[in-house]
Structure formats: C-alpha cells, structure tokens
C-alpha positions as CSV (number, residue, x, y, z in Angstrom):
1,X,50.3,10.2,-3.6
2,X,52.9,8.3,-5.5
3,X,56.6,8.8,-6.8
4,X,57.4,8.1,-10.3
5,X,60.7,9.0,-12.0
6,X,61.5,11.3,-9.1
7,X,58.4,13.1,-9.0
8,X,55.7,13.2,-6.3
9,X,52.4,13.1,-8.0
10,X,49.7,14.6,-5.6
11,X,46.5,14.0,-7.4
12,X,43.8,16.5,-7.6
13,X,40.5,15.9,-5.9
14,X,38.9,16.3,-9.2
15,X,40.7,13.3,-10.7
16,X,38.9,11.0,-8.3
17,X,35.5,12.2,-8.9
18,X,33.1,13.1,-11.8
19,X,33.3,16.6,-11.1
20,X,33.9,19.2,-13.9
21,X,37.7,19.4,-15.0
22,X,39.4,22.4,-13.4
23,X,41.4,22.7,-16.3
24,X,38.4,24.3,-18.4
25,X,36.3,24.8,-15.3
26,X,35.4,28.4,-16.5
27,X,33.3,26.8,-19.3
28,X,31.6,24.0,-17.4
29,X,31.5,21.8,-20.1
30,X,33.2,18.5,-19.8
31,X,34.4,15.9,-16.9
32,X,37.6,14.3,-16.7
33,X,35.8,10.9,-17.6
34,X,35.4,11.6,-21.3
35,X,39.1,13.3,-21.9
36,X,41.7,10.6,-22.1
37,X,41.6,10.0,-25.8
38,X,40.7,13.8,-26.5
39,X,43.7,14.8,-24.5
40,X,46.0,12.5,-26.3
41,X,44.6,13.8,-29.7
42,X,44.9,17.5,-28.7
43,X,48.5,16.8,-27.8
44,X,49.0,15.1,-31.1
45,X,47.2,18.1,-32.9
46,X,49.6,20.8,-31.2
47,X,52.7,19.0,-31.9
48,X,51.7,18.4,-35.7
49,X,50.3,22.1,-35.9
50,X,52.8,23.9,-33.9
51,X,56.0,22.2,-33.0
52,X,56.5,20.0,-36.0
53,X,55.1,22.5,-38.5
54,X,58.3,24.7,-39.2
55,X,58.7,27.7,-41.1
56,X,59.5,25.7,-44.1
57,X,56.5,23.7,-43.9
58,X,54.2,26.4,-42.9
59,X,55.5,28.5,-46.3
60,X,55.3,25.1,-48.5
61,X,52.0,24.3,-47.7
62,X,50.8,27.8,-48.8
63,X,52.8,27.5,-52.1
64,X,52.3,23.6,-53.1
65,X,49.6,21.3,-52.8
66,X,52.2,18.9,-51.9
67,X,53.3,20.9,-49.2
68,X,50.0,21.0,-47.7
69,X,49.6,17.1,-47.9
70,X,52.9,16.6,-46.0
71,X,51.6,19.1,-43.3
72,X,48.5,17.4,-43.0
73,X,49.9,13.8,-43.2
74,X,51.9,14.6,-40.0
75,X,48.9,14.7,-38.0
76,X,47.6,11.3,-38.3
77,X,51.2,10.2,-37.5
78,X,51.2,11.8,-34.3
79,X,47.7,10.7,-33.5
80,X,48.2,6.9,-34.2
81,X,51.3,7.3,-32.1
82,X,49.6,8.8,-29.1
83,X,46.4,6.8,-29.2
84,X,47.6,3.3,-30.2
85,X,46.2,1.4,-27.3
86,X,42.8,2.7,-28.2
87,X,42.7,2.6,-31.9
88,X,40.9,-1.0,-32.0
89,X,38.1,0.6,-29.8
90,X,34.7,1.9,-31.0
91,X,35.1,5.7,-30.5
92,X,31.8,6.7,-31.8
93,X,28.3,5.0,-32.9
94,X,26.9,7.8,-35.2
95,X,23.4,6.3,-36.3
96,X,24.3,3.1,-35.0
97,X,27.6,2.4,-36.9
98,X,30.6,2.0,-34.8
99,X,33.7,4.0,-35.8
100,X,36.9,2.6,-34.3
101,X,40.1,4.7,-33.8
102,X,41.5,4.2,-37.0
103,X,38.2,5.6,-38.9
104,X,37.8,8.5,-36.6
105,X,41.4,9.5,-37.2
106,X,40.9,9.0,-40.9
107,X,37.8,11.3,-40.7
108,X,39.7,14.0,-38.8
109,X,42.7,13.8,-41.1
110,X,40.4,14.5,-44.3
111,X,38.6,17.2,-42.7
112,X,41.9,18.9,-41.4
113,X,42.8,18.7,-45.0
114,X,39.8,20.6,-46.2
115,X,40.0,23.1,-43.2
116,X,43.7,23.9,-44.4
117,X,42.8,23.8,-47.8
118,X,40.1,26.3,-47.5
119,X,42.5,28.6,-45.3
120,X,45.2,28.5,-47.7
121,X,43.2,29.1,-50.8
122,X,41.4,32.0,-49.3
123,X,44.5,33.6,-48.1
124,X,45.9,33.4,-51.5
125,X,43.1,34.9,-53.0
126,X,43.7,38.0,-50.9
127,X,41.8,37.3,-47.7
128,X,43.8,38.6,-44.5
129,X,45.4,36.0,-42.6
130,X,44.5,37.6,-39.0
131,X,44.3,36.5,-35.4
132,X,40.5,35.9,-36.0
133,X,41.2,33.6,-39.0
134,X,43.9,31.8,-36.9
135,X,41.8,31.1,-33.9
136,X,38.9,30.2,-36.4
137,X,41.0,27.4,-37.8
138,X,42.3,26.1,-34.5
139,X,38.5,26.0,-33.3
140,X,37.5,24.1,-36.2
141,X,40.3,21.7,-35.9
142,X,39.9,21.1,-32.2
143,X,36.1,21.0,-32.3
144,X,36.6,18.1,-35.0
145,X,38.7,16.0,-32.6
146,X,35.9,16.6,-29.8
147,X,33.4,15.2,-31.8
148,X,35.2,12.1,-32.7
149,X,36.0,11.0,-29.2
150,X,34.3,8.5,-27.0
151,X,32.3,10.2,-24.1
152,X,33.0,7.4,-21.7
153,X,36.8,6.8,-21.6
154,X,38.3,7.6,-18.2
155,X,41.3,9.6,-17.8
156,X,44.2,7.5,-17.1
157,X,47.3,9.6,-17.6
158,X,48.4,13.2,-16.8
159,X,51.0,13.5,-19.3
160,X,48.8,14.0,-22.2
161,X,47.6,17.2,-20.6
162,X,51.1,18.4,-19.7
163,X,52.2,17.6,-23.4
164,X,49.5,19.9,-24.5
165,X,50.3,22.5,-22.2
166,X,53.9,22.3,-23.1
167,X,53.3,23.0,-26.7
168,X,51.0,25.9,-25.7
169,X,53.9,27.4,-23.5
170,X,56.3,27.1,-26.4
171,X,55.3,27.2,-30.0
172,X,51.4,27.8,-29.6
173,X,52.5,31.0,-27.8
174,X,54.9,32.0,-30.1
175,X,52.5,31.7,-33.2
176,X,49.5,33.4,-31.0
177,X,51.7,36.4,-30.0
178,X,52.9,37.0,-33.6
179,X,49.6,37.1,-34.6
180,X,48.4,39.5,-32.3
181,X,51.4,41.9,-32.8
182,X,51.3,41.7,-36.7
183,X,47.7,42.6,-36.4
184,X,48.3,45.5,-34.3
185,X,51.8,46.6,-35.1
186,X,52.3,45.1,-38.4
187,X,55.2,43.0,-37.0
188,X,57.2,40.4,-38.9
189,X,57.5,36.7,-37.6
190,X,60.4,36.8,-35.1
191,X,63.9,36.1,-35.7
192,X,65.4,32.5,-34.9
193,X,67.4,34.1,-31.7
194,X,64.3,36.1,-30.3
195,X,62.0,33.2,-31.0
196,X,63.9,30.5,-29.1
197,X,65.0,33.0,-26.1
198,X,61.3,33.7,-25.7
199,X,60.3,30.1,-25.8
200,X,63.1,29.2,-23.4
201,X,62.0,32.3,-20.9
202,X,58.1,30.9,-20.9
203,X,59.4,27.3,-20.6
204,X,61.3,28.1,-17.5
205,X,58.4,30.2,-16.0
206,X,56.0,27.2,-16.6
207,X,58.4,24.8,-15.1
208,X,59.0,26.7,-11.8
209,X,55.3,25.9,-10.8
210,X,56.5,22.5,-10.5
211,X,58.8,23.3,-7.8
212,X,57.7,22.6,-3.8
213,X,56.3,25.3,-1.7
214,X,57.5,28.1,-1.0
215,X,60.2,27.6,-3.7
216,X,58.3,27.9,-6.7
217,X,56.9,31.6,-5.6
218,X,60.5,32.9,-4.8
219,X,61.9,31.6,-7.9
220,X,58.9,32.8,-10.1
221,X,59.2,36.4,-8.9
222,X,62.9,36.2,-9.4
223,X,62.5,34.9,-13.1
224,X,59.8,37.4,-14.1
225,X,61.8,40.1,-12.3
226,X,65.2,39.3,-14.1
227,X,63.6,38.8,-17.4
228,X,61.7,42.1,-17.0
229,X,64.9,44.1,-16.2
230,X,66.9,42.7,-19.1
231,X,64.0,43.9,-21.3
232,X,63.7,47.4,-19.7
233,X,67.3,48.0,-19.9
234,X,67.1,46.9,-23.7
235,X,69.6,44.1,-23.1
236,X,66.9,42.0,-24.8
237,X,65.0,43.5,-27.7
238,X,61.5,42.3,-27.0
239,X,58.4,44.2,-27.2
240,X,56.2,44.6,-24.2
241,X,53.5,43.2,-25.7
242,X,55.2,40.1,-26.3
243,X,56.5,40.2,-22.9
244,X,53.3,40.6,-21.3
245,X,51.3,38.0,-23.4
246,X,54.3,35.5,-23.1
247,X,54.3,35.5,-19.5
248,X,50.4,35.7,-19.0
249,X,50.3,32.5,-21.1
250,X,53.1,30.9,-19.0
251,X,52.1,31.7,-15.6
252,X,48.5,30.7,-16.6
253,X,49.7,27.2,-17.8
254,X,51.6,27.2,-14.6
255,X,48.7,27.7,-12.5
256,X,46.7,25.2,-14.3
257,X,49.6,22.4,-14.1
258,X,49.9,22.9,-10.4
259,X,46.3,23.7,-9.2
260,X,44.2,22.3,-11.7
261,X,46.2,19.0,-12.9
262,X,47.9,18.9,-9.5
263,X,51.2,17.9,-10.6
264,X,54.6,19.2,-9.0
265,X,57.5,18.0,-6.9
C-alpha cells in the first residue's frame, strides 16, 4: 500500500499474481499480464469514439468523407499519446514478421476507417442504425485492438483502466442509453442540459465508490435516493429507463473500480 497524490492505493491481490483479471472475470479470458498496452489503447479508443466525437463530428462523418477521415484520425493521435513508451517495441509477430507499435496503430487506424466507412455507407443506404449495429461496431473496433497487442506486457499502471471506466460512465453510457431508448421508444438524442446533468450524476455515483468505508455506502444511498426523488417529483425530466440504465452502469463501474481494480481512498 502506498500513497500517491493524496490517494492510498490498496493493490488488489489479483494484480500481484497471474490470476484472471477480475475486471472481466465473468468471461475468464485474459490475465493482467497482457493488458497494459490493451487498456491504454482501449482508453484511447473510448476517448476518440465517444468523448472527442462531438455531435458535430458524428454528423459530419455521416455526411462527408472528410468528416469520416477527421474522426478516424483522432484515434491514432490518442493511441500514440497513450502508448508512447511502447511504440518502438515489437507488439506482435505474425508469420515471423515483427510489427512494432507504430505499425500496429497504423493497421488499427486503417481497419477502423473501413469499419466506420462500412457502417456509414450502410446507414446512408437505409440500414437501421440500431443498438445491435452500434454494439457490433464497437466489438469490431475493440476486437482489432485486442488482436494487435502483445501478450506478455505486464500491467504497470492502473490509470488506463480508470480512464476507460471514466469514459464508460460518462459519454459511452450516454450514447448506449440513447440507442436503447431510441429503439424502444423512438426517442431523440438528449438535449445538452439533460445530457450533462445525467453525465454529472453518473460521475458522482462512480466517484462515491472511491470514498473510505463506510462513507461510500452511506453517500451512495443518499445520492441515488436524492436523484430518484427529483425524478419522481418531476423536478428533472428524465425517463426511468435512462435513470435505471445510467445508475446500473455507474454502480457496476464503481464496483469494478473499488473491488476489481482495488483503487480507493
């Protein structure tokens, strides 16, 4: 246990062994040993595809080839910034040909372009841009990153995991909830006020899990109860679907952060 920037990091025993990562223990797929570069790339992908993909860019990429290129180019910028120390290392060795980080990021960028071009083209031809298509798109992007990372890079830092979770709680949750509500209720994308109030509420719920025992439980109950009361009394015009999904995502990410990653005050 050590202190860093006022925080006390209590390492989870999973980080000291080769046991299966608790973050995705339900799948029993990977160990922490191969996840450093992957989590950095995942964080970069989520930043570029959600946080940095504004409404303007999302609309632009569907109307213009230049807009699509701008969106895609944001990804390697994020990747390079986050995996800079590892770029000159050989990441994978397909058919005996070593590929370093630069080449792997180049391949990921090209494949990201083709997947997004396919999705945009099919939507413009009349395909329904529904939740299944949305999750398919994300599965392809993340799957490509997984195939391009080395399998023997130890996990050295926790911040890429927390960074990825931060984006999931904020902008990823916003888009995911909207897709579900659009498919079920035909709802439009949330207005700016609703979007950022919901992001702030989920962020507060997630951050509560970083508080010491027993305060995180008490404050979590107060935050969830208080927000639910405002929605019930129509002080905040949110659908119960949005409230339930948003809090489920925030609480799940909080549990992963506290008990899976093992990071709290």
